[in-house]
KOLLUMKE-693177 format. One record per residue: residue number from 0; chain; x, y, z of N, C-alpha, C in turn. Coordinates in steps of 0.02 Angstrom, whole numbers, plus 50000, padded with zeros to 5 digits. Example, Ala and Ser with C-alpha at 12.3 -4.5 7.8 and 13.67 -1.06 7.14 Angstrom:
<sites>
0 | A | 50660 | 49716 | 50390 | 50615 | 49775 | 50390 | 50660 | 49835 | 50390
1 | A | 50642 | 49888 | 50354 | 50684 | 49947 | 50357 | 50645 | 50002 | 50394
</sites>
This chain:
<sites>
0 | A | 50031 | 49943 | 50001 | 50002 | 49989 | 49990 | 50044 | 50063 | 49999
1 | A | 50030 | 50119 | 49951 | 50068 | 50169 | 49940 | 50029 | 50228 | 49977
2 | A | 50061 | 50285 | 50014 | 50028 | 50349 | 50034 | 49982 | 50376 | 49969
3 | A | 49929 | 50401 | 49989 | 49899 | 50450 | 49947 | 49944 | 50509 | 49912
4 | A | 49928 | 50536 | 49850 | 49961 | 50594 | 49832 | 49907 | 50633 | 49806
5 | A | 49935 | 50701 | 49794 | 49875 | 50752 | 49763 | 49852 | 50716 | 49693
6 | A | 49879 | 50677 | 49653 | 49862 | 50669 | 49601 | 49788 | 50617 | 49602
7 | A | 49793 | 50585 | 49674 | 49748 | 50539 | 49675 | 49667 | 50567 | 49676
8 | A | 49679 | 50624 | 49692 | 49623 | 50651 | 49719 | 49596 | 50715 | 49654
9 | A | 49629 | 50715 | 49597 | 49602 | 50772 | 49545 | 49544 | 50784 | 49542
10 | A | 49487 | 50737 | 49521 | 49420 | 50778 | 49501 | 49378 | 50744 | 49564
11 | A | 49402 | 50711 | 49591 | 49341 | 50671 | 49657 | 49341 | 50728 | 49711
12 | A | 49294 | 50741 | 49741 | 49291 | 50779 | 49797 | 49324 | 50748 | 49852
13 | A | 49361 | 50782 | 49899 | 49407 | 50755 | 49954 | 49356 | 50731 | 50020
14 | A | 49394 | 50680 | 50052 | 49344 | 50663 | 50108 | 49411 | 50618 | 50137
15 | A | 49432 | 50666 | 50189 | 49492 | 50640 | 50203 | 49484 | 50639 | 50288
16 | A | 49524 | 50599 | 50331 | 49522 | 50604 | 50418 | 49599 | 50594 | 50426
17 | A | 49597 | 50639 | 50484 | 49667 | 50637 | 50530 | 49671 | 50612 | 50590
18 | A | 49717 | 50560 | 50607 | 49730 | 50525 | 50662 | 49781 | 50554 | 50706
19 | A | 49823 | 50587 | 50682 | 49884 | 50607 | 50716 | 49929 | 50668 | 50683
20 | A | 49998 | 50689 | 50698 | 49999 | 50745 | 50678 | 50021 | 50749 | 50595
21 | A | 50039 | 50676 | 50587 | 50071 | 50678 | 50505 | 50005 | 50678 | 50458
22 | A | 49952 | 50660 | 50484 | 49871 | 50662 | 50434 | 49863 | 50732 | 50442
23 | A | 49889 | 50762 | 50497 | 49864 | 50848 | 50507 | 49895 | 50881 | 50449
24 | A | 49961 | 50865 | 50446 | 49995 | 50914 | 50394 | 49970 | 50906 | 50316
25 | A | 49941 | 50858 | 50314 | 49919 | 50827 | 50230 | 49849 | 50888 | 50235
26 | A | 49816 | 50877 | 50293 | 49754 | 50935 | 50296 | 49767 | 51005 | 50296
27 | A | 49816 | 51014 | 50333 | 49841 | 51071 | 50340 | 49880 | 51103 | 50268
28 | A | 49902 | 51067 | 50238 | 49935 | 51073 | 50160 | 49866 | 51107 | 50113
29 | A | 49815 | 51056 | 50110 | 49755 | 51069 | 50063 | 49710 | 51127 | 50092
30 | A | 49703 | 51141 | 50153 | 49674 | 51200 | 50178 | 49712 | 51264 | 50178
31 | A | 49769 | 51259 | 50166 | 49802 | 51325 | 50149 | 49771 | 51370 | 50108
32 | A | 49768 | 51422 | 50142 | 49748 | 51490 | 50097 | 49681 | 51485 | 50098
33 | A | 49630 | 51449 | 50128 | 49554 | 51425 | 50127 | 49539 | 51501 | 50168
34 | A | 49485 | 51531 | 50149 | 49439 | 51583 | 50189 | 49380 | 51575 | 50195
35 | A | 49360 | 51593 | 50255 | 49284 | 51588 | 50279 | 49276 | 51639 | 50317
36 | A | 49201 | 51649 | 50323 | 49165 | 51709 | 50350 | 49179 | 51681 | 50439
37 | A | 49181 | 51715 | 50473 | 49169 | 51721 | 50535 | 49122 | 51679 | 50576
38 | A | 49060 | 51708 | 50525 | 48995 | 51659 | 50533 | 48981 | 51589 | 50520
39 | A | 49045 | 51560 | 50491 | 49051 | 51497 | 50472 | 49087 | 51461 | 50525
40 | A | 49092 | 51475 | 50578 | 49130 | 51452 | 50629 | 49097 | 51432 | 50679
41 | A | 49102 | 51359 | 50701 | 49044 | 51339 | 50747 | 49078 | 51295 | 50798
42 | A | 49067 | 51316 | 50870 | 49095 | 51269 | 50924 | 49021 | 51243 | 50950
43 | A | 49034 | 51178 | 50971 | 48970 | 51143 | 50997 | 48996 | 51102 | 51052
44 | A | 49006 | 51142 | 51114 | 49040 | 51101 | 51170 | 49003 | 51030 | 51190
45 | A | 48936 | 51034 | 51197 | 48902 | 50967 | 51215 | 48943 | 50912 | 51169
46 | A | 48939 | 50915 | 51116 | 48960 | 50872 | 51048 | 49045 | 50857 | 51056
47 | A | 49081 | 50920 | 51075 | 49147 | 50916 | 51088 | 49178 | 50933 | 51023
48 | A | 49146 | 50972 | 50983 | 49150 | 50973 | 50916 | 49177 | 51035 | 50878
49 | A | 49212 | 51074 | 50844 | 49230 | 51128 | 50819 | 49230 | 51123 | 50742
50 | A | 49199 | 51174 | 50705 | 49198 | 51165 | 50639 | 49191 | 51230 | 50599
51 | A | 49213 | 51220 | 50540 | 49227 | 51268 | 50487 | 49197 | 51249 | 50419
52 | A | 49152 | 51304 | 50386 | 49137 | 51301 | 50322 | 49196 | 51345 | 50279
53 | A | 49233 | 51301 | 50246 | 49289 | 51348 | 50211 | 49277 | 51355 | 50133
54 | A | 49300 | 51405 | 50099 | 49314 | 51410 | 50025 | 49376 | 51384 | 50020
55 | A | 49392 | 51327 | 49994 | 49459 | 51310 | 50008 | 49501 | 51304 | 49923
56 | A | 49554 | 51328 | 49922 | 49588 | 51322 | 49856 | 49612 | 51253 | 49842
57 | A | 49577 | 51246 | 49779 | 49610 | 51162 | 49770 | 49668 | 51162 | 49742
58 | A | 49723 | 51153 | 49794 | 49790 | 51143 | 49781 | 49809 | 51078 | 49757
59 | A | 49785 | 51031 | 49757 | 49792 | 50955 | 49712 | 49772 | 50969 | 49644
60 | A | 49730 | 51017 | 49626 | 49717 | 51036 | 49554 | 49767 | 51084 | 49518
61 | A | 49814 | 51127 | 49567 | 49841 | 51176 | 49538 | 49880 | 51162 | 49484
62 | A | 49929 | 51113 | 49477 | 49971 | 51090 | 49431 | 49926 | 51073 | 49355
63 | A | 49872 | 51031 | 49372 | 49835 | 51008 | 49325 | 49809 | 51084 | 49279
64 | A | 49773 | 51124 | 49327 | 49748 | 51197 | 49303 | 49793 | 51229 | 49256
65 | A | 49853 | 51232 | 49278 | 49913 | 51276 | 49247 | 49923 | 51235 | 49187
66 | A | 49923 | 51170 | 49194 | 49968 | 51132 | 49125 | 49897 | 51115 | 49072
67 | A | 49844 | 51123 | 49100 | 49778 | 51141 | 49033 | 49766 | 51203 | 49033
68 | A | 49792 | 51250 | 49054 | 49757 | 51325 | 49039 | 49696 | 51338 | 49057
69 | A | 49669 | 51312 | 49115 | 49606 | 51321 | 49144 | 49607 | 51359 | 49202
70 | A | 49550 | 51391 | 49218 | 49552 | 51428 | 49269 | 49565 | 51393 | 49339
71 | A | 49602 | 51426 | 49395 | 49610 | 51398 | 49453 | 49540 | 51386 | 49497
72 | A | 49532 | 51344 | 49540 | 49472 | 51325 | 49563 | 49467 | 51340 | 49644
73 | A | 49420 | 51346 | 49672 | 49414 | 51352 | 49745 | 49337 | 51291 | 49744
74 | A | 49333 | 51249 | 49813 | 49280 | 51215 | 49821 | 49255 | 51227 | 49880
75 | A | 49186 | 51235 | 49907 | 49171 | 51224 | 49997 | 49182 | 51159 | 50026
76 | A | 49220 | 51167 | 50083 | 49225 | 51102 | 50124 | 49211 | 51109 | 50188
77 | A | 49207 | 51060 | 50232 | 49181 | 51069 | 50302 | 49242 | 51030 | 50342
78 | A | 49276 | 51077 | 50371 | 49324 | 51061 | 50415 | 49298 | 51035 | 50493
79 | A | 49304 | 50982 | 50504 | 49288 | 50965 | 50588 | 49338 | 50936 | 50629
80 | A | 49332 | 50959 | 50683 | 49388 | 50936 | 50746 | 49341 | 50912 | 50791
81 | A | 49352 | 50847 | 50807 | 49303 | 50803 | 50858 | 49358 | 50798 | 50933
82 | A | 49324 | 50777 | 50982 | 49371 | 50769 | 51049 | 49388 | 50832 | 51060
83 | A | 49352 | 50890 | 51054 | 49383 | 50961 | 51079 | 49361 | 50972 | 51145
84 | A | 49409 | 50992 | 51198 | 49391 | 51012 | 51260 | 49373 | 51088 | 51267
85 | A | 49408 | 51127 | 51230 | 49408 | 51181 | 51235 | 49430 | 51233 | 51156
86 | A | 49399 | 51297 | 51165 | 49433 | 51336 | 51110 | 49438 | 51402 | 51125
87 | A | 49491 | 51437 | 51098 | 49514 | 51504 | 51116 | 49532 | 51532 | 51058
88 | A | 49529 | 51605 | 51048 | 49577 | 51643 | 50989 | 49594 | 51688 | 51011
89 | A | 49631 | 51714 | 50967 | 49660 | 51797 | 50982 | 49658 | 51823 | 50891
90 | A | 49658 | 51887 | 50923 | 49662 | 51929 | 50858 | 49608 | 51913 | 50820
91 | A | 49553 | 51906 | 50848 | 49491 | 51885 | 50811 | 49427 | 51930 | 50834
92 | A | 49398 | 51977 | 50809 | 49352 | 52017 | 50839 | 49279 | 51972 | 50813
93 | A | 49236 | 51947 | 50860 | 49212 | 51897 | 50843 | 49125 | 51947 | 50847
94 | A | 49141 | 52002 | 50868 | 49069 | 52047 | 50855 | 49074 | 52075 | 50784
95 | A | 49135 | 52070 | 50719 | 49125 | 52089 | 50678 | 49111 | 52037 | 50627
96 | A | 49033 | 52035 | 50608 | 49002 | 51982 | 50583 | 49029 | 51982 | 50521
97 | A | 49052 | 52033 | 50469 | 49075 | 52038 | 50410 | 49154 | 52023 | 50397
98 | A | 49196 | 51992 | 50458 | 49252 | 51999 | 50463 | 49250 | 51907 | 50403
99 | A | 49300 | 51913 | 50362 | 49332 | 51850 | 50337 | 49393 | 51833 | 50347
100 | A | 49400 | 51775 | 50365 | 49477 | 51756 | 50386 | 49498 | 51698 | 50340
101 | A | 49579 | 51706 | 50331 | 49615 | 51676 | 50292 | 49652 | 51612 | 50326
102 | A | 49641 | 51546 | 50312 | 49672 | 51501 | 50345 | 49745 | 51492 | 50318
103 | A | 49810 | 51500 | 50368 | 49872 | 51502 | 50341 | 49901 | 51417 | 50367
104 | A | 49881 | 51402 | 50418 | 49912 | 51323 | 50422 | 49872 | 51290 | 50495
105 | A | 49892 | 51247 | 50496 | 49854 | 51193 | 50555 | 49904 | 51156 | 50591
106 | A | 49926 | 51170 | 50650 | 49982 | 51127 | 50686 | 49967 | 51091 | 50730
107 | A | 49989 | 51041 | 50764 | 49968 | 51002 | 50828 | 50043 | 51015 | 50885
108 | A | 50018 | 51031 | 50947 | 50060 | 51028 | 50989 | 50044 | 50970 | 51026
109 | A | 50082 | 50922 | 51040 | 50076 | 50856 | 51069 | 50066 | 50877 | 51150
110 | A | 50032 | 50846 | 51189 | 50035 | 50830 | 51270 | 50044 | 50773 | 51289
111 | A | 50014 | 50747 | 51324 | 50019 | 50681 | 51368 | 49952 | 50643 | 51338
112 | A | 49979 | 50576 | 51327 | 49933 | 50515 | 51300 | 49883 | 50537 | 51234
113 | A | 49932 | 50571 | 51181 | 49878 | 50589 | 51120 | 49850 | 50653 | 51129
114 | A | 49847 | 50687 | 51191 | 49801 | 50746 | 51187 | 49857 | 50808 | 51168
115 | A | 49834 | 50866 | 51168 | 49870 | 50924 | 51155 | 49834 | 50975 | 51119
116 | A | 49866 | 51015 | 51083 | 49834 | 51077 | 51054 | 49836 | 51075 | 50971
117 | A | 49781 | 51091 | 50955 | 49780 | 51095 | 50883 | 49780 | 51188 | 50867
118 | A | 49827 | 51218 | 50844 | 49833 | 51277 | 50815 | 49811 | 51301 | 50738
119 | A | 49768 | 51330 | 50727 | 49734 | 51356 | 50657 | 49783 | 51429 | 50662
120 | A | 49835 | 51442 | 50618 | 49851 | 51502 | 50605 | 49811 | 51542 | 50566
121 | A | 49798 | 51597 | 50574 | 49763 | 51656 | 50527 | 49803 | 51701 | 50495
122 | A | 49791 | 51724 | 50428 | 49824 | 51795 | 50408 | 49808 | 51852 | 50456
123 | A | 49860 | 51889 | 50476 | 49840 | 51946 | 50506 | 49853 | 51943 | 50583
124 | A | 49889 | 51900 | 50606 | 49909 | 51870 | 50672 | 49855 | 51841 | 50716
125 | A | 49791 | 51826 | 50678 | 49749 | 51791 | 50714 | 49755 | 51693 | 50725
126 | A | 49726 | 51679 | 50781 | 49740 | 51618 | 50784 | 49678 | 51593 | 50818
127 | A | 49677 | 51505 | 50807 | 49620 | 51484 | 50870 | 49650 | 51408 | 50885
128 | A | 49650 | 51401 | 50958 | 49683 | 51355 | 50980 | 49623 | 51299 | 51010
129 | A | 49630 | 51253 | 50996 | 49589 | 51190 | 51009 | 49617 | 51143 | 51062
130 | A | 49604 | 51146 | 51119 | 49620 | 51093 | 51156 | 49594 | 51028 | 51145
131 | A | 49636 | 50961 | 51143 | 49588 | 50914 | 51109 | 49624 | 50854 | 51155
132 | A | 49575 | 50793 | 51154 | 49598 | 50751 | 51187 | 49633 | 50698 | 51131
133 | A | 49632 | 50702 | 51065 | 49667 | 50672 | 51026 | 49648 | 50710 | 50958
134 | A | 49703 | 50690 | 50911 | 49681 | 50706 | 50844 | 49629 | 50680 | 50808
135 | A | 49566 | 50705 | 50782 | 49515 | 50675 | 50758 | 49468 | 50731 | 50721
136 | A | 49516 | 50730 | 50654 | 49492 | 50780 | 50605 | 49463 | 50750 | 50536
137 | A | 49421 | 50792 | 50513 | 49402 | 50769 | 50447 | 49396 | 50842 | 50399
138 | A | 49415 | 50823 | 50338 | 49397 | 50870 | 50290 | 49352 | 50844 | 50235
139 | A | 49279 | 50876 | 50221 | 49264 | 50845 | 50166 | 49235 | 50905 | 50107
140 | A | 49244 | 50894 | 50060 | 49220 | 50935 | 50010 | 49142 | 50936 | 49989
141 | A | 49115 | 50989 | 50000 | 49034 | 50985 | 50009 | 49004 | 51005 | 49943
142 | A | 49038 | 51030 | 49893 | 49004 | 51073 | 49842 | 49040 | 51054 | 49784
143 | A | 49029 | 51071 | 49721 | 49066 | 51065 | 49666 | 49127 | 51121 | 49649
144 | A | 49181 | 51106 | 49624 | 49231 | 51173 | 49620 | 49210 | 51228 | 49576
145 | A | 49228 | 51280 | 49594 | 49199 | 51330 | 49552 | 49255 | 51385 | 49539
146 | A | 49263 | 51415 | 49484 | 49311 | 51458 | 49468 | 49336 | 51509 | 49528
147 | A | 49395 | 51507 | 49554 | 49423 | 51550 | 49587 | 49422 | 51636 | 49575
148 | A | 49375 | 51665 | 49617 | 49365 | 51728 | 49595 | 49423 | 51775 | 49579
149 | A | 49483 | 51764 | 49610 | 49541 | 51810 | 49583 | 49572 | 51784 | 49522
150 | A | 49552 | 51716 | 49505 | 49584 | 51682 | 49451 | 49654 | 51665 | 49448
151 | A | 49681 | 51673 | 49498 | 49753 | 51677 | 49523 | 49763 | 51617 | 49586
152 | A | 49812 | 51578 | 49584 | 49828 | 51522 | 49637 | 49852 | 51599 | 49690
153 | A | 49841 | 51572 | 49757 | 49867 | 51619 | 49814 | 49949 | 51604 | 49807
154 | A | 49962 | 51675 | 49820 | 50043 | 51677 | 49822 | 50076 | 51706 | 49902
155 | A | 50117 | 51671 | 49919 | 50146 | 51704 | 49988 | 50222 | 51722 | 49964
156 | A | 50236 | 51790 | 49977 | 50309 | 51823 | 49953 | 50355 | 51790 | 50002
157 | A | 50392 | 51769 | 49987 | 50460 | 51757 | 50036 | 50511 | 51805 | 50062
</sites>
């Protein structure tokens, strides 16, 4: 058995899970530069679940779009974190219902017995920290891909 690659998911919607830090890095890579309004962020303490509805850039299709000279795409995806004990944030004005955030990375800081912190780093120095019992994350595309409004792939100056 071999690991999945970006090319394996070219045209099919993603439906991935993460159960450790290495799995979470794959999801982090696929969700880099995803954007979401603050109103699409949900914390359900009784279910120990935190979720986001993202507009995800389709990194897995970037090279194919470039080679075929067709538009870059985004897709709406649901990113869910289970086994969440608490949620904290910094640099986010939750009263600004028009705020749109951009996800830069997702990292896991291990604690004891599989527990730890998941940190979602946002553009503009914002962050969301989830205290989790274990890494239990899913990423699922829920719409058909659509043309990226900018018509370009996200770019990060070095």
